[in-house]
N, C-alpha and C positions, 0 to 999 in steps of 0.2 A: 700654385696649388695651395701652398701653406697660407697665403694671405686670404684665400677664399675660405679655408677652414676656420681661420680666426674670425673672419667676418660673420660666418654662420654662427659661431659660438657666441659672439657678442650680441648678435640679433636675437638668439634664443634667450640669452640672459636678460636682455632688455624687455622682451615679450613677457617673460616671467615676472619681472619687476612691475611692469605695467598692470598685469593681471592681478598681482598681489596688492597693488595700491588701490585697485578698483573696489576690492572687497574690504570692508572694515574688519578689524581683528575680532570684534565680538560676533560677527556673522560667519566667520570661518568655522567649518566643522572639524577641521584637522589642525592640530597645534603645530606651529612651526618652531624651529630652534630659536630660542631667545624670547619667545612669548611668555608672558606671565599669566599663569592660570589661577583662577580663584576657587576651583573645585576639581575633584578627580573626574576623569572621563565617565560618561554615561555608557553603560554596557548595553548591548543589544539583548533582546529577549532570549535569543539562542544561547548567548554566553551566560546569562543568569540561570537558565534551565540547566546548563552543564554544571555550573557551580553548585546548584542545589542537589543535583544528582550525585555529584562527587561527595558532598557532605553527608548524604543519606546512605551512602554505600556502607555495607557491613565491613568492619575491620577484619583482616585476615587472621590466620592462626598465630602469626608472629606478634600480634598485639595482645599479649597476655595482660591480665589484670595486675599482676605484680611480677617483679623480676625473678623471684624464687621459682614461681611456676614455670616461667620461660626457661630458666637455667636447668630445671629438672627435665623438661621436655628435650632440651638439646642433649643433655647427658644420656638420656634413654635412647635417643636416636643414634648417638655415637656408639653406645654399647651394642645396639642392634647391628650396626654396620660391622663392628669388630667380630661379633658372633658369626655373621654370615661369611666373613672372610676366613675365619678359623675353620668353619665347616667346609668351605670350598678348598682350602689348602689341605685339610685332612683327606678329603675325597680325592684330591690329586695325588697325594702320597700313597694312599691305599691302592689306587688304580695302576700304579707302576709295576 
């Protein structure tokens, strides 16, 4: 059984070698390990559309124009959270 598995494995490897040698490296559409490429891969139209869509997307609120604006927004958000917690804890102590 083991010999048969080895024979099948070598037959597959030989078939792949023969198929690879039939096609010239310049004609292959997919790069193999060890190939030397002269240019980056050409992307499909769908990939180019996705890239353009990602670049044109509006930045979120986190992308502030300068760091001071962002820092003040974060501080205000933390102060708001603290205020709500204080109100909730006062409501709990009054309700007892």
